[in-house]
C-alpha positions in Angstrom: 46.3 123.9 156.7 48.7 124.6 153.7 51.7 122.3 152.8 53.8 125.0 154.4 52.9 124.2 157.8 51.9 120.9 157.9 53.6 117.6 156.9 50.5 115.8 156.4 47.0 117.0 156.3 45.3 113.7 157.5 42.9 114.2 159.9 44.1 112.3 163.2 41.4 111.5 165.7 43.7 111.2 168.5 47.8 111.0 169.2 49.3 107.8 169.8 51.5 106.9 172.5 54.7 107.7 170.2 53.4 110.8 169.0 54.8 114.2 170.5 51.7 116.8 171.3 52.5 120.3 170.4 50.7 123.3 172.6 50.6 124.6 175.9 48.5 122.8 178.9 48.2 120.2 180.9 47.3 117.9 178.4 50.6 118.4 176.6 53.0 118.1 179.8 51.1 115.0 180.9 50.5 113.2 177.5 52.6 110.0 177.5 54.3 110.6 174.3 55.6 114.0 175.3 56.8 112.1 178.9 58.7 109.8 176.6 60.2 112.6 174.4 61.4 114.6 177.2 63.1 111.2 178.5 64.4 110.5 174.9 65.9 114.1 174.7 68.1 113.4 177.7 70.2 111.2 176.3 71.1 113.8 173.6 71.6 116.6 176.5 75.5 116.4 177.4 76.2 116.8 173.5 73.7 119.7 172.9 75.3 121.4 175.9 79.0 121.2 174.9 78.3 121.7 171.2 78.8 125.1 169.3 76.0 126.9 168.1 76.0 125.6 165.0 76.5 122.1 166.0 73.4 122.4 168.2 71.3 122.6 164.9 72.7 119.1 164.1 71.9 117.4 167.6 68.6 119.0 167.0 68.5 117.3 163.7 70.0 113.8 165.1 67.2 113.9 167.7 64.3 114.7 165.1 65.7 111.9 162.6 65.8 109.4 165.2 62.1 110.3 166.9 60.6 109.5 163.0 62.6 106.7 162.3 60.7 105.1 165.5 57.4 106.5 164.7 57.1 109.5 166.3 54.9 112.5 164.7 54.9 115.8 166.1 51.0 116.8 166.1 48.8 119.8 166.8 45.1 119.9 167.4 42.8 121.8 164.7 40.6 123.5 167.3 38.0 124.2 164.4 37.3 120.4 163.5 39.1 118.9 166.8 41.2 116.6 164.9 44.6 116.5 165.2 47.6 117.3 162.2 51.3 116.8 162.0 53.1 119.8 162.0 55.8 121.0 159.5 59.7 119.4 159.9 60.9 123.0 161.0 57.9 123.2 163.9 59.2 119.9 165.1 62.6 121.0 165.1 61.8 124.2 167.2 59.9 121.8 169.7 63.1 119.7 170.2 65.4 123.0 170.4 62.8 124.1 173.1 63.0 120.7 175.1 66.9 120.9 174.9 66.9 124.4 176.1 64.5 123.9 179.0 66.6 120.6 180.0 69.9 122.6 180.2 67.9 125.2 182.3 67.2 122.8 184.7 70.4 121.1 184.8 72.0 124.2 185.3 69.5 125.4 188.3 70.1 122.0 189.9 73.8 122.2 190.2 73.9 125.7 191.3 71.3 124.7 193.9 73.6 122.3 195.1 76.5 124.3 196.0 
């Protein structure tokens, strides 16, 4: 992988509990680090939902910085080698944005169902 797509090219044999796994499927949904990540992001949900478009970027940045300071990494598996690598900051922030939007949609749907 080149430096434009990854932050570190280190060959990581397996994600740690603090890590966030990027990808699709059961493993990424059920991985302990991803469960913790989704739970952690909930504390930013009200701020994100009420933010204007430009402010949403700042919320995503705050989530990213907080996770990094706590030792979390955003990892993706290299299927050819079987090792994991750390994705770029941009990819990590895209992942955070997706999770915030998904959480927002679940909140909206839950409110609609209660009516």
